[in-house]
Biopython code that builds the backbone (N, CA, C, O; Angstrom):
import numpy as np
from Bio.PDB.StructureBuilder import StructureBuilder

atoms = [
    (1, "UNK", "N", (-1.065, -8.511, 13.203)),
    (1, "UNK", "CA", (-2.181, -7.571, 13.248)),
    (1, "UNK", "C", (-2.213, -6.780, 11.930)),
    (1, "UNK", "O", (-1.203, -6.205, 11.525)),
    (2, "UNK", "N", (-3.351, -6.756, 11.278)),
    (2, "UNK", "CA", (-3.464, -6.031, 10.018)),
    (2, "UNK", "C", (-4.028, -4.642, 10.242)),
    (2, "UNK", "O", (-4.797, -4.404, 11.173)),
    (3, "UNK", "N", (-3.641, -3.753, 9.388)),
    (3, "UNK", "CA", (-4.077, -2.368, 9.424)),
    (3, "UNK", "C", (-4.183, -1.899, 7.982)),
    (3, "UNK", "O", (-3.742, -2.597, 7.068)),
    (4, "UNK", "N", (-4.755, -0.740, 7.772)),
    (4, "UNK", "CA", (-4.808, -0.236, 6.404)),
    (4, "UNK", "C", (-3.510, 0.530, 6.102)),
    (4, "UNK", "O", (-2.870, 1.076, 7.000)),
    (5, "UNK", "N", (-3.150, 0.554, 4.837)),
    (5, "UNK", "CA", (-1.959, 1.288, 4.412)),
    (5, "UNK", "C", (-2.091, 2.762, 4.776)),
    (5, "UNK", "O", (-1.093, 3.424, 5.063)),
    (6, "UNK", "N", (-3.303, 3.272, 4.766)),
    (6, "UNK", "CA", (-3.547, 4.689, 5.051)),
    (6, "UNK", "C", (-3.081, 5.098, 6.449)),
    (6, "UNK", "O", (-2.698, 6.249, 6.653)),
    (7, "UNK", "N", (-3.108, 4.191, 7.396)),
    (7, "UNK", "CA", (-2.751, 4.546, 8.771)),
    (7, "UNK", "C", (-1.317, 4.191, 9.147)),
    (7, "UNK", "O", (-0.906, 4.404, 10.288)),
    (8, "UNK", "N", (-0.553, 3.655, 8.203)),
    (8, "UNK", "CA", (0.831, 3.266, 8.501)),
    (8, "UNK", "C", (1.726, 4.492, 8.689)),
    (8, "UNK", "O", (1.607, 5.472, 7.954)),
    (9, "UNK", "N", (2.614, 4.433, 9.669)),
    (9, "UNK", "CA", (3.563, 5.533, 9.857)),
    (9, "UNK", "C", (4.675, 5.484, 8.811)),
    (9, "UNK", "O", (4.839, 4.490, 8.103)),
    (10, "UNK", "N", (5.417, 6.551, 8.731)),
    (10, "UNK", "CA", (6.537, 6.631, 7.789)),
    (10, "UNK", "C", (7.672, 5.703, 8.204)),
    (10, "UNK", "O", (7.890, 5.449, 9.389)),
    (11, "UNK", "N", (8.384, 5.205, 7.206)),
    (11, "UNK", "CA", (9.601, 4.454, 7.448)),
    (11, "UNK", "C", (9.421, 2.992, 7.796)),
    (11, "UNK", "O", (10.412, 2.299, 8.023)),
    (12, "UNK", "N", (8.198, 2.497, 7.848)),
    (12, "UNK", "CA", (8.005, 1.100, 8.219)),
    (12, "UNK", "C", (7.947, 0.211, 6.983)),
    (12, "UNK", "O", (7.524, 0.636, 5.908)),
    (13, "UNK", "N", (8.377, -1.022, 7.161)),
    (13, "UNK", "CA", (8.218, -2.012, 6.106)),
    (13, "UNK", "C", (6.877, -2.697, 6.329)),
    (13, "UNK", "O", (6.511, -3.030, 7.456)),
    (14, "UNK", "N", (6.159, -2.899, 5.245)),
    (14, "UNK", "CA", (4.843, -3.524, 5.322)),
    (14, "UNK", "C", (4.804, -4.762, 4.437)),
    (14, "UNK", "O", (5.599, -4.915, 3.509)),
    (15, "UNK", "N", (3.866, -5.632, 4.747)),
    (15, "UNK", "CA", (3.571, -6.780, 3.900)),
    (15, "UNK", "C", (2.097, -6.700, 3.531)),
    (15, "UNK", "O", (1.240, -6.567, 4.405)),
    (16, "UNK", "N", (1.802, -6.781, 2.242)),
    (16, "UNK", "CA", (0.424, -6.704, 1.765)),
    (16, "UNK", "C", (-0.324, -7.961, 2.195)),
    (16, "UNK", "O", (0.136, -9.076, 1.950)),
    (17, "UNK", "N", (-1.477, -7.778, 2.837)),
    (17, "UNK", "CA", (-2.309, -8.908, 3.252)),
    (17, "UNK", "C", (-3.513, -9.069, 2.331)),
    (17, "UNK", "O", (-3.883, -10.190, 1.981)),
    (18, "UNK", "N", (-4.124, -7.953, 1.938)),
    (18, "UNK", "CA", (-5.322, -8.026, 1.101)),
    (18, "UNK", "C", (-5.524, -6.687, 0.404)),
    (18, "UNK", "O", (-5.295, -5.629, 0.990)),
    (19, "UNK", "N", (-5.953, -6.744, -0.851)),
    (19, "UNK", "CA", (-6.328, -5.550, -1.595)),
    (19, "UNK", "C", (-7.821, -5.656, -1.843)),
    (19, "UNK", "O", (-8.269, -6.459, -2.661)),
    (20, "UNK", "N", (-8.590, -4.839, -1.128)),
    (20, "UNK", "CA", (-10.050, -4.920, -1.141)),
    (20, "UNK", "C", (-10.627, -3.886, -2.109)),
    (20, "UNK", "O", (-11.246, -2.905, -1.697)),
    (21, "UNK", "N", (-10.410, -4.127, -3.403)),
    (21, "UNK", "CA", (-10.883, -3.219, -4.445)),
    (21, "UNK", "C", (-11.582, -4.026, -5.537)),
    (21, "UNK", "O", (-11.600, -5.256, -5.492)),
    (22, "UNK", "N", (-12.148, -3.339, -6.502)),
    (22, "UNK", "CA", (-12.774, -4.021, -7.629)),
    (22, "UNK", "C", (-11.721, -4.818, -8.396)),
    (22, "UNK", "O", (-10.525, -4.547, -8.290)),
    (23, "UNK", "N", (-12.172, -5.786, -9.155)),
    (23, "UNK", "CA", (-11.263, -6.631, -9.922)),
    (23, "UNK", "C", (-10.366, -5.799, -10.836)),
    (23, "UNK", "O", (-9.164, -6.050, -10.929)),
    (24, "UNK", "N", (-10.937, -4.829, -11.495)),
    (24, "UNK", "CA", (-10.173, -3.965, -12.407)),
    (24, "UNK", "C", (-9.051, -3.230, -11.667)),
    (24, "UNK", "O", (-7.908, -3.199, -12.123)),
    (25, "UNK", "N", (-9.394, -2.643, -10.529)),
    (25, "UNK", "CA", (-8.391, -1.903, -9.757)),
    (25, "UNK", "C", (-7.351, -2.834, -9.135)),
    (25, "UNK", "O", (-6.169, -2.493, -9.076)),
    (26, "UNK", "N", (-7.785, -4.008, -8.671)),
    (26, "UNK", "CA", (-6.839, -4.992, -8.129)),
    (26, "UNK", "C", (-5.846, -5.429, -9.205)),
    (26, "UNK", "O", (-4.652, -5.571, -8.941)),
    (27, "UNK", "N", (-6.353, -5.640, -10.414)),
    (27, "UNK", "CA", (-5.494, -6.054, -11.521)),
    (27, "UNK", "C", (-4.401, -5.005, -11.776)),
    (27, "UNK", "O", (-3.230, -5.347, -11.944)),
    (28, "UNK", "N", (-4.795, -3.738, -11.801)),
    (28, "UNK", "CA", (-3.819, -2.661, -12.054)),
    (28, "UNK", "C", (-2.793, -2.571, -10.925)),
    (28, "UNK", "O", (-1.597, -2.434, -11.184)),
    (29, "UNK", "N", (-3.251, -2.648, -9.680)),
    (29, "UNK", "CA", (-2.323, -2.597, -8.554)),
    (29, "UNK", "C", (-1.407, -3.822, -8.543)),
    (29, "UNK", "O", (-0.241, -3.733, -8.160)),
    (30, "UNK", "N", (-1.943, -4.954, -8.963)),
    (30, "UNK", "CA", (-1.135, -6.159, -9.070)),
    (30, "UNK", "C", (0.021, -5.940, -10.051)),
    (30, "UNK", "O", (1.142, -6.388, -9.807)),
    (31, "UNK", "N", (-0.254, -5.257, -11.149)),
    (31, "UNK", "CA", (0.794, -4.936, -12.121)),
    (31, "UNK", "C", (1.884, -4.053, -11.509)),
    (31, "UNK", "O", (3.044, -4.113, -11.917)),
    (32, "UNK", "N", (1.505, -3.244, -10.537)),
    (32, "UNK", "CA", (2.460, -2.357, -9.874)),
    (32, "UNK", "C", (3.180, -3.030, -8.703)),
    (32, "UNK", "O", (4.057, -2.432, -8.080)),
    (33, "UNK", "N", (2.801, -4.280, -8.408)),
    (33, "UNK", "CA", (3.475, -5.013, -7.337)),
    (33, "UNK", "C", (2.672, -5.181, -6.072)),
    (33, "UNK", "O", (3.167, -5.772, -5.112)),
    (34, "UNK", "N", (1.450, -4.685, -6.033)),
    (34, "UNK", "CA", (0.614, -4.812, -4.842)),
    (34, "UNK", "C", (-0.071, -6.177, -4.847)),
    (34, "UNK", "O", (-1.235, -6.311, -5.226)),
    (35, "UNK", "N", (0.693, -7.193, -4.409)),
    (35, "UNK", "CA", (0.200, -8.570, -4.339)),
    (35, "UNK", "C", (0.293, -9.039, -2.896)),
    (35, "UNK", "O", (1.087, -8.518, -2.112)),
    (36, "UNK", "N", (-0.527, -10.027, -2.553)),
    (36, "UNK", "CA", (-0.438, -10.589, -1.211)),
    (36, "UNK", "C", (0.974, -11.085, -0.940)),
    (36, "UNK", "O", (1.612, -11.686, -1.805)),
    (37, "UNK", "N", (1.451, -10.827, 0.267)),
    (37, "UNK", "CA", (2.775, -11.229, 0.768)),
    (37, "UNK", "C", (3.931, -10.415, 0.191)),
    (37, "UNK", "O", (5.090, -10.690, 0.503)),
    (38, "UNK", "N", (3.637, -9.426, -0.639)),
    (38, "UNK", "CA", (4.693, -8.552, -1.179)),
    (38, "UNK", "C", (5.076, -7.540, -0.102)),
    (38, "UNK", "O", (4.216, -7.039, 0.624)),
    (39, "UNK", "N", (6.364, -7.244, -0.003)),
    (39, "UNK", "CA", (6.837, -6.268, 1.002)),
    (39, "UNK", "C", (7.209, -4.961, 0.333)),
    (39, "UNK", "O", (7.750, -4.931, -0.773)),
    (40, "UNK", "N", (6.901, -3.879, 1.037)),
    (40, "UNK", "CA", (7.185, -2.517, 0.574)),
    (40, "UNK", "C", (7.546, -1.670, 1.776)),
    (40, "UNK", "O", (7.418, -2.108, 2.919)),
    (41, "UNK", "N", (7.997, -0.454, 1.511)),
    (41, "UNK", "CA", (8.321, 0.484, 2.592)),
    (41, "UNK", "C", (7.530, 1.772, 2.387)),
    (41, "UNK", "O", (7.483, 2.316, 1.284)),
    (42, "UNK", "N", (6.906, 2.255, 3.474)),
    (42, "UNK", "CA", (6.168, 3.518, 3.427)),
    (42, "UNK", "C", (7.184, 4.649, 3.552)),
    (42, "UNK", "O", (7.902, 4.735, 4.548)),
    (43, "UNK", "N", (7.244, 5.524, 2.532)),
    (43, "UNK", "CA", (8.291, 6.548, 2.552)),
    (43, "UNK", "C", (7.762, 7.976, 2.655)),
    (43, "UNK", "O", (8.523, 8.898, 2.951)),
    (44, "UNK", "N", (6.465, 8.167, 2.413)),
    (44, "UNK", "CA", (5.948, 9.531, 2.469)),
    (44, "UNK", "C", (4.447, 9.518, 2.694)),
    (44, "UNK", "O", (3.731, 8.648, 2.197)),
    (45, "UNK", "N", (3.990, 10.502, 3.455)),
    (45, "UNK", "CA", (2.558, 10.730, 3.612)),
    (45, "UNK", "C", (2.148, 11.786, 2.602)),
    (45, "UNK", "O", (2.790, 12.830, 2.487)),
    (46, "UNK", "N", (1.089, 11.515, 1.880)),
    (46, "UNK", "CA", (0.572, 12.465, 0.904)),
    (46, "UNK", "C", (-0.693, 13.114, 1.478)),
    (46, "UNK", "O", (-1.203, 12.690, 2.515)),
    (47, "UNK", "N", (-1.180, 14.127, 0.802)),
    (47, "UNK", "CA", (-2.366, 14.819, 1.268)),
    (47, "UNK", "C", (-3.594, 13.924, 1.333)),
    (47, "UNK", "O", (-3.731, 12.986, 0.547)),
    (48, "UNK", "N", (-4.475, 14.214, 2.262)),
    (48, "UNK", "CA", (-5.762, 13.532, 2.406)),
    (48, "UNK", "C", (-5.621, 12.034, 2.640)),
    (48, "UNK", "O", (-6.448, 11.254, 2.166)),
    (49, "UNK", "N", (-4.581, 11.620, 3.365)),
    (49, "UNK", "CA", (-4.419, 10.223, 3.757)),
    (49, "UNK", "C", (-3.683, 9.353, 2.767)),
    (49, "UNK", "O", (-3.564, 8.149, 2.989)),
    (50, "UNK", "N", (-3.191, 9.909, 1.699)),
    (50, "UNK", "CA", (-2.456, 9.131, 0.713)),
    (50, "UNK", "C", (-1.101, 8.708, 1.248)),
    (50, "UNK", "O", (-0.624, 9.236, 2.252)),
    (51, "UNK", "N", (-0.491, 7.760, 0.575)),
    (51, "UNK", "CA", (0.832, 7.275, 0.949)),
    (51, "UNK", "C", (1.671, 7.069, -0.299)),
    (51, "UNK", "O", (1.148, 6.780, -1.375)),
    (52, "UNK", "N", (2.978, 7.221, -0.141)),
    (52, "UNK", "CA", (3.931, 6.873, -1.184)),
    (52, "UNK", "C", (4.740, 5.712, -0.624)),
    (52, "UNK", "O", (5.249, 5.776, 0.495)),
    (53, "UNK", "N", (4.852, 4.640, -1.423)),
    (53, "UNK", "CA", (5.594, 3.471, -0.981)),
    (53, "UNK", "C", (6.733, 3.196, -1.955)),
    (53, "UNK", "O", (6.661, 3.523, -3.140)),
    (54, "UNK", "N", (7.775, 2.591, -1.422)),
    (54, "UNK", "CA", (8.906, 2.156, -2.241)),
    (54, "UNK", "C", (8.783, 0.660, -2.442)),
    (54, "UNK", "O", (8.594, -0.102, -1.494)),
    (55, "UNK", "N", (8.894, 0.258, -3.695)),
    (55, "UNK", "CA", (8.876, -1.168, -4.054)),
    (55, "UNK", "C", (10.052, -1.379, -4.987)),
    (55, "UNK", "O", (9.974, -1.082, -6.178)),
    (56, "UNK", "N", (11.138, -1.893, -4.440)),
    (56, "UNK", "CA", (12.383, -1.967, -5.202)),
    (56, "UNK", "C", (12.855, -0.552, -5.500)),
    (56, "UNK", "O", (12.969, 0.269, -4.590)),
    (57, "UNK", "N", (13.129, -0.263, -6.761)),
    (57, "UNK", "CA", (13.555, 1.089, -7.133)),
    (57, "UNK", "C", (12.377, 1.975, -7.527)),
    (57, "UNK", "O", (12.563, 3.152, -7.839)),
    (58, "UNK", "N", (11.177, 1.422, -7.514)),
    (58, "UNK", "CA", (9.969, 2.172, -7.887)),
    (58, "UNK", "C", (9.398, 2.935, -6.693)),
    (58, "UNK", "O", (9.528, 2.512, -5.544)),
    (59, "UNK", "N", (8.766, 4.060, -6.990)),
    (59, "UNK", "CA", (8.014, 4.828, -5.991)),
    (59, "UNK", "C", (6.584, 4.926, -6.503)),
    (59, "UNK", "O", (6.351, 5.341, -7.638)),
    (60, "UNK", "N", (5.626, 4.542, -5.659)),
    (60, "UNK", "CA", (4.227, 4.492, -6.078)),
    (60, "UNK", "C", (3.400, 5.316, -5.103)),
    (60, "UNK", "O", (3.450, 5.094, -3.893)),
    (61, "UNK", "N", (2.633, 6.273, -5.638)),
    (61, "UNK", "CA", (1.764, 7.120, -4.827)),
    (61, "UNK", "C", (0.333, 6.612, -4.931)),
    (61, "UNK", "O", (-0.155, 6.302, -6.017)),
    (62, "UNK", "N", (-0.328, 6.532, -3.781)),
    (62, "UNK", "CA", (-1.714, 6.103, -3.724)),
    (62, "UNK", "C", (-2.543, 7.158, -3.008)),
    (62, "UNK", "O", (-2.091, 7.758, -2.032)),
    (63, "UNK", "N", (-3.749, 7.379, -3.494)),
    (63, "UNK", "CA", (-4.640, 8.312, -2.803)),
    (63, "UNK", "C", (-5.148, 7.659, -1.518)),
    (63, "UNK", "O", (-5.041, 6.446, -1.341)),
    (64, "UNK", "N", (-5.697, 8.474, -0.635)),
    (64, "UNK", "CA", (-6.150, 7.999, 0.664)),
    (64, "UNK", "C", (-7.243, 6.947, 0.592)),
    (64, "UNK", "O", (-7.225, 5.993, 1.369)),
    (65, "UNK", "N", (-8.196, 7.099, -0.324)),
    (65, "UNK", "CA", (-9.294, 6.134, -0.436)),
    (65, "UNK", "C", (-8.767, 4.754, -0.852)),
    (65, "UNK", "O", (-9.236, 3.731, -0.354)),
    (66, "UNK", "N", (-7.808, 4.733, -1.749)),
    (66, "UNK", "CA", (-7.223, 3.459, -2.175)),
    (66, "UNK", "C", (-6.368, 2.872, -1.056)),
    (66, "UNK", "O", (-6.449, 1.677, -0.775)),
    (67, "UNK", "N", (-5.557, 3.702, -0.423)),
    (67, "UNK", "CA", (-4.689, 3.238, 0.666)),
    (67, "UNK", "C", (-5.513, 2.634, 1.803)),
    (67, "UNK", "O", (-5.065, 1.700, 2.468)),
    (68, "UNK", "N", (-6.694, 3.156, 2.022)),
    (68, "UNK", "CA", (-7.576, 2.652, 3.086)),
    (68, "UNK", "C", (-8.048, 1.229, 2.792)),
    (68, "UNK", "O", (-8.347, 0.479, 3.720)),
    (69, "UNK", "N", (-8.118, 0.848, 1.517)),
    (69, "UNK", "CA", (-8.630, -0.472, 1.108)),
    (69, "UNK", "C", (-7.539, -1.528, 0.968)),
    (69, "UNK", "O", (-7.816, -2.670, 0.603)),
    (70, "UNK", "N", (-6.294, -1.142, 1.260)),
    (70, "UNK", "CA", (-5.181, -2.095, 1.207)),
    (70, "UNK", "C", (-4.797, -2.450, 2.644)),
    (70, "UNK", "O", (-4.324, -1.607, 3.406)),
    (71, "UNK", "N", (-5.012, -3.719, 2.990)),
    (71, "UNK", "CA", (-4.716, -4.175, 4.338)),
    (71, "UNK", "C", (-3.295, -4.706, 4.375)),
    (71, "UNK", "O", (-2.882, -5.485, 3.516)),
    (72, "UNK", "N", (-2.556, -4.272, 5.384)),
    (72, "UNK", "CA", (-1.135, -4.613, 5.486)),
    (72, "UNK", "C", (-0.789, -5.045, 6.897)),
    (72, "UNK", "O", (-1.539, -4.801, 7.842)),
    (73, "UNK", "N", (0.348, -5.684, 7.019)),
    (73, "UNK", "CA", (0.923, -6.005, 8.315)),
    (73, "UNK", "C", (2.263, -5.301, 8.397)),
    (73, "UNK", "O", (3.078, -5.414, 7.481)),
    (74, "UNK", "N", (2.500, -4.584, 9.468)),
    (74, "UNK", "CA", (3.768, -3.882, 9.658)),
    (74, "UNK", "C", (4.807, -4.889, 10.088)),
    (74, "UNK", "O", (4.569, -5.686, 10.996)),
    (75, "UNK", "N", (5.964, -4.859, 9.441)),
    (75, "UNK", "CA", (7.056, -5.812, 9.735)),
    (75, "UNK", "C", (8.117, -5.177, 10.574)),
    (75, "UNK", "O", (9.105, -5.827, 10.916)),
]
sb = StructureBuilder()
sb.init_structure("model")
sb.init_model(0)
sb.init_chain("A")
sb.init_seg("    ")
for serial, (resi, resn, name, xyz) in enumerate(atoms, 1):
    if name == "N":
        sb.init_residue(resn, " ", resi, " ")
    sb.init_atom(name, np.array(xyz, "f"), 0.0, 1.0, " ", f" {name:<3s}", serial, name[0])
structure = sb.get_structure()
């Protein structure tokens, strides 16, 4: 079952299913590791629906509007 990153609870591992953004924004997120089938962990809720995820040793913060456009599956 897929859901948006924006609605994921803290502490769960996710797998990216789809990034529904413009080509330019998808390219940038791809550079940060947001690719289909990539796994990450949701570690913090940010203001206005944003999320902070851990990808390896990196921590990446996303605003709520962007997090809403990233479809994930909770693992």
